[in-house]
C-alpha positions in Angstrom: 1.0 -3.9 9.7 2.3 -7.1 12.1 5.3 -6.8 9.4 4.7 -10.2 8.0 4.5 -9.8 4.6 7.7 -7.6 4.1 9.0 -6.2 1.1 7.8 -5.2 -2.1 6.7 -6.9 -4.5 7.7 -7.8 -8.4 6.7 -4.5 -9.1 7.8 -2.9 -6.8 5.0 -1.2 -4.6 6.6 -1.3 -0.7 3.7 -3.2 0.7 3.9 -2.8 4.4 4.8 0.8 3.6 1.6 1.8 1.5 -0.4 -0.4 4.2 1.3 1.9 7.0 0.0 5.0 5.0 -3.7 4.2 5.0 -3.7 3.6 8.5 -2.4 7.2 9.0 -5.2 8.2 6.8 -8.0 5.5 7.9 -7.2 4.6 11.5 -5.3 7.6 12.4 -7.2 10.3 10.4 -4.2 11.9 9.0 -5.2 12.2 5.8 -2.4 14.6 4.8 0.5 13.0 6.5 -0.6 9.7 4.7 -0.6 11.6 1.1 2.3 12.7 2.2 3.9 10.4 3.1 2.6 8.1 -0.3 4.0 11.0 -3.0 7.1 10.7 -1.4 7.9 7.6 -2.8 9.2 7.8 -6.6 7.0 8.5 -8.8 7.7 5.0 -10.4 6.6 3.4 -7.6 3.6 5.5 -7.1 2.2 4.9 -10.6 2.1 1.1 -9.9 -1.0 0.0 -10.0 -2.0 -3.0 -8.1 -5.9 -3.6 -10.2 -3.3 -4.2 -13.3 -1.9 -7.0 -11.8 -3.6 -10.4 -11.6 -1.5 -11.8 -9.7 -0.6 -10.8 -5.9 1.8 -12.6 -4.2 1.4 -10.7 -0.9 -0.8 -13.4 1.4 -1.3 -12.2 4.5 -1.0 -14.7 7.6 -4.2 -12.6 9.7 -6.0 -12.4 6.6 -5.7 -9.0 5.0 -6.9 -8.2 1.9 -3.5 -7.2 0.9 -4.3 -6.7 -3.1 -7.9 -4.6 -2.3 -5.9 -2.9 0.7 -3.6 -1.6 -1.5 -5.9 -0.8 -4.5 -7.6 1.2 -1.6 -4.8 3.1 -0.4 -3.0 3.6 -4.1 -6.7 5.2 -5.2 -7.2 6.8 -2.3 -3.3 9.1 -1.5 -2.6 8.9 -5.5 
């Protein structure tokens, strides 16, 4: 959540936003808010699945497994 990964991936996933939504659900116990925010994204973005991408371009300076967290968020909030 430091923001250094910034932006979107090549497929269009807004990485910091999706990771923030997952934090709402898991870190703050606000699943309804997390899902609401996730569903506010355009359907074309919501339908992207990181597990279908063989190479994630996002690397976390703090060691967060970005692709794994994104996949978990997509599975949990979609």
